[in-house]
C-alpha positions in Angstrom: 34.2 -9.1 3.0 35.9 -10.6 6.0 32.5 -10.7 7.9 29.8 -11.6 5.4 27.3 -12.7 8.1 26.5 -9.2 9.4 26.2 -7.9 5.9 23.9 -10.7 4.9 21.9 -10.2 8.1 21.5 -6.5 7.5 20.6 -7.0 3.9 18.0 -9.6 4.8 16.5 -7.3 7.4 16.5 -4.4 4.9 14.8 -6.6 2.3 12.1 -7.8 4.8 11.5 -4.2 5.9 11.2 -3.1 2.2 8.7 -5.9 1.5 6.6 -5.1 4.5 6.7 -1.4 3.5 5.6 -2.2 0.0 2.8 -4.4 1.2 1.6 -1.7 3.5 1.8 0.9 0.7 -0.1 -1.4 -1.7 -2.8 -2.1 0.9 -3.1 1.6 1.7 -3.3 2.4 -2.0 -5.9 -0.3 -2.7 -8.0 0.9 0.2 -7.8 4.6 -1.0 -8.6 3.6 -4.5 -11.6 1.5 -3.4 -12.9 4.4 -1.3 -12.4 6.8 -4.2 -14.2 4.5 -6.6 -17.1 4.0 -4.1 -17.4 7.7 -3.4 -17.3 8.5 -7.1 -20.1 5.9 -7.8 -22.2 7.1 -4.8 -21.9 10.9 -5.5 -23.4 10.9 -9.0 -26.1 8.6 -7.9 -27.0 10.8 -5.0 -26.9 13.9 -7.2 -29.2 12.2 -9.7 -31.6 11.1 -7.1 -31.7 14.6 -5.5 -32.2 16.4 -8.9 
């Protein structure tokens, strides 16, 4: 408690890193979900057209 500035700095850096990691995870998850939805929509259509 005698040196709050380094503690605050490390906490701030950790918070920023966590936010960036969460944003990257959300973007990756949204991209994967979009790809999965598109592939699911395309596959039945392709199977229907082939049959």
